[in-house]
C-alpha positions in Angstrom: 37.5 27.8 28.2 37.0 24.2 27.3 33.7 22.2 27.5 34.8 20.2 30.7 32.2 20.1 33.3 33.4 21.0 36.8 32.8 18.7 39.7 32.3 19.9 43.3 35.8 20.4 44.9 37.3 21.7 41.7 39.2 25.0 42.1 36.8 27.0 39.8 33.5 25.5 41.2 31.7 28.0 43.3 29.8 26.0 45.9 28.0 29.0 47.3 26.4 29.7 43.9 25.4 26.1 43.5 23.8 25.9 46.9 22.0 29.1 46.3 20.5 27.8 43.2 19.6 24.6 44.9 17.6 26.5 47.4 15.6 28.2 44.7 14.9 24.9 43.0 13.7 23.4 46.2 10.4 25.3 45.8 7.9 23.7 43.3 4.1 23.2 42.8 3.9 20.8 45.8 5.9 23.1 48.0 5.3 26.7 47.0 5.9 27.9 50.7 8.4 26.3 53.2 9.8 27.1 56.5 13.6 27.3 57.1 13.6 23.7 58.6 11.7 22.4 55.4 14.2 24.0 53.1 17.1 22.7 55.1 15.6 19.2 55.0 14.7 19.3 51.2 18.2 20.6 50.2 20.0 18.5 52.9 21.8 21.5 54.3 22.2 22.4 58.0 19.8 25.1 59.3 22.4 27.7 59.6 23.6 27.3 55.9 20.0 27.2 54.6 19.2 30.3 56.6 22.1 32.3 55.1 20.9 31.5 51.5 17.3 32.2 52.2 18.2 35.6 53.6 20.5 36.4 50.9 17.8 35.5 48.3 15.4 37.6 50.3 17.7 40.5 50.2 18.1 40.1 46.4 14.3 40.0 45.8 14.1 36.3 44.7 12.4 35.1 47.9 9.7 36.8 50.1 9.1 36.1 53.8 5.8 35.8 55.6 6.3 34.8 59.3 8.2 31.6 59.4 7.5 30.7 55.7 9.4 31.6 52.6 8.2 31.6 48.8 9.6 32.5 45.6 8.8 36.0 44.0 8.0 36.9 40.5 11.6 38.0 40.1 12.7 34.5 39.7 10.9 34.4 36.3 13.6 36.8 35.0 16.0 33.8 35.0 13.5 31.8 32.8 12.7 34.7 30.6 16.6 35.2 29.8 16.6 31.6 28.5 13.4 32.2 26.5 14.6 35.5 25.0 17.9 34.1 24.0 16.3 31.2 22.2 16.1 32.6 18.6 14.1 29.7 17.2 11.2 29.8 19.9 8.9 32.2 17.9 9.2 30.1 14.8 8.5 26.8 16.6 5.6 28.5 18.5 3.9 29.2 15.2 4.2 25.7 14.0 2.8 24.2 17.2 -0.1 26.6 17.1 -0.8 25.5 13.5 -0.9 21.9 14.7 -3.4 22.8 17.5 -5.6 24.8 15.1 -5.5 21.9 12.5 -6.0 18.9 14.9 -7.4 20.4 18.1 -4.7 18.8 20.2 -2.0 20.2 22.4 1.6 20.3 21.0 4.8 21.2 22.7 8.7 21.5 22.4 10.7 20.1 25.2 14.4 19.9 25.9 16.4 17.4 28.2 17.5 18.5 31.5 19.0 16.0 33.8 16.5 13.1 34.0 13.5 15.2 33.1 12.2 17.0 30.0 11.3 20.7 30.4 8.7 22.3 28.4 10.0 25.4 26.6 7.3 26.1 23.9 3.7 24.9 24.1 0.4 25.4 22.3 -2.5 24.2 24.5 -5.8 22.7 23.3 -9.0 23.6 25.2 -9.4 20.1 26.7 -7.1 19.1 29.7 -5.3 15.8 29.5 -3.6 15.5 32.9 -4.2 16.3 36.5 -1.5 18.8 36.5 -1.4 21.9 34.3 1.3 21.7 31.6 2.9 25.0 30.7 6.3 26.4 29.8 8.6 25.3 32.6 6.9 22.2 33.4 9.1 19.2 34.2 8.2 15.6 33.5 10.2 12.3 33.8 12.0 11.7 30.4 11.7 8.0 30.8 7.8 8.1 30.5 7.3 10.8 27.9 7.4 10.4 24.1 9.6 13.7 24.0 11.9 12.3 26.7 12.5 9.0 24.8 13.2 10.9 21.6 15.8 13.1 23.4 17.4 10.1 25.2 17.7 8.4 21.8 19.9 11.4 20.7 22.4 10.9 23.6 25.9 9.5 23.3 26.0 5.8 24.4 28.0 6.7 27.4 25.5 9.3 28.6 22.6 7.0 27.9 24.2 4.3 29.9 24.7 6.6 32.9 21.0 7.7 32.7 19.8 4.0 32.6 22.0 3.2 35.6 20.7 6.0 37.9 17.1 6.6 36.8 14.4 5.5 39.1 11.5 3.7 37.2 8.2 3.9 38.8 4.8 2.2 37.8 2.8 5.4 37.2 0.2 3.2 35.4 -0.1 -0.5 34.7 1.5 0.2 31.2 4.6 1.9 32.6 8.0 0.3 31.8 9.7 -0.4 35.0 12.8 -2.4 33.9 15.9 -0.5 32.6 16.7 -3.2 30.0 13.1 -2.9 28.6 13.5 1.0 28.5 16.9 0.8 26.8 15.3 -1.6 24.2 12.5 0.9 23.6 14.9 3.8 23.3 16.9 1.8 20.7 13.6 1.4 18.8 13.0 5.0 18.9 16.5 5.7 17.6 16.0 3.4 14.7 12.5 4.6 13.7 13.0 8.2 14.4 10.0 8.8 16.5 8.4 7.8 19.8 4.8 6.6 20.8 4.1 6.4 24.5 0.7 5.1 25.3 -0.6 5.6 28.8 2.7 5.1 30.6 2.7 8.4 32.6 -1.0 8.9 33.0 -3.9 6.8 32.3 -5.7 8.0 29.0 -2.7 10.0 28.0 -1.3 9.1 24.6 1.4 10.9 22.7 3.8 10.9 19.7 7.0 12.8 19.4 9.8 13.5 16.9 13.2 15.3 17.3 13.4 18.7 15.6 16.7 20.1 14.2 17.8 23.6 12.9 19.1 23.8 9.4 22.7 23.6 10.7 22.0 20.3 12.4 21.7 21.6 15.9 19.3 19.7 18.1 16.5 22.1 19.2 14.6 19.5 21.2 11.6 17.2 20.6 8.1 18.2 19.5 5.0 16.2 20.4 1.2 16.0 20.1 -0.5 14.7 23.1 -4.0 13.4 23.2 -6.7 11.3 24.9 -6.6 7.5 24.3 -10.3 7.3 24.2 -10.7 9.9 21.6 -7.9 9.1 19.3 -6.9 5.5 18.3 -3.4 4.3 17.7 -3.9 4.2 13.8 -4.8 7.8 13.7 -1.9 8.7 16.0 0.5 7.0 13.6 -1.1 7.7 10.2 -2.3 11.4 10.9 -0.6 12.9 14.0 2.8 11.5 13.6 3.0 12.5 9.9 1.9 16.1 10.9 4.7 16.2 13.5 7.3 15.0 10.9 6.0 17.8 8.6 6.4 20.4 11.3 9.9 19.3 12.2 10.9 19.4 8.5 9.5 23.0 8.2 11.5 24.0 11.2 14.6 22.6 9.7 14.1 24.5 6.5 13.3 27.8 8.1 16.1 27.9 10.7 19.9 28.1 10.5 
């Protein structure tokens, strides 16, 4: 098999599988329970098609049913666990992130790029809470407005980055948010040049973070690691002089201890 990505309509593309996964992904923190009509609307399927997929997922144990409403079951976690278990670097990175939290008292995470979002795959949480939502393994945030996202976007081939910039929807999450694709492209070029990203209150007021890419010893990109903090507690000089330096030290340690 080559690395060509199939498109809908290709002979080997299994549309039923794609639709079933789409139904699973329709459920999230804002919509943990939905009716058939809501699932159909969210996935843009007709009701008959959505019904077949929901009933099949129910039969397989991935969805439970209560009256007219459907919800995911814990069995869905097996899919995520398979990814976590197959990531041989996760325990190593977890330890380095926990060391950062212990030393600085701040949350530190590893994320990977998935579509237009970053997905948290390893996390060490500090006691204080920084955002309205609870960040945990599996959390998705827009890549355009996170330090880890910009670090990972800076690693993309030019054609993929151009495609991202052409389709991404930029929204003013705060008064500091970049909302112009040309400005975002310029910021990503800066990140690529300097090797790190600082995002200051663009996603959430008071949230400030630094991130660097992290590579295995063989050069494989493992993701991006960050330290996130409160802008009122940590000034930019400390973020650059202390926190960024600590991140770079951790990234180098991962590179030297993984193959």
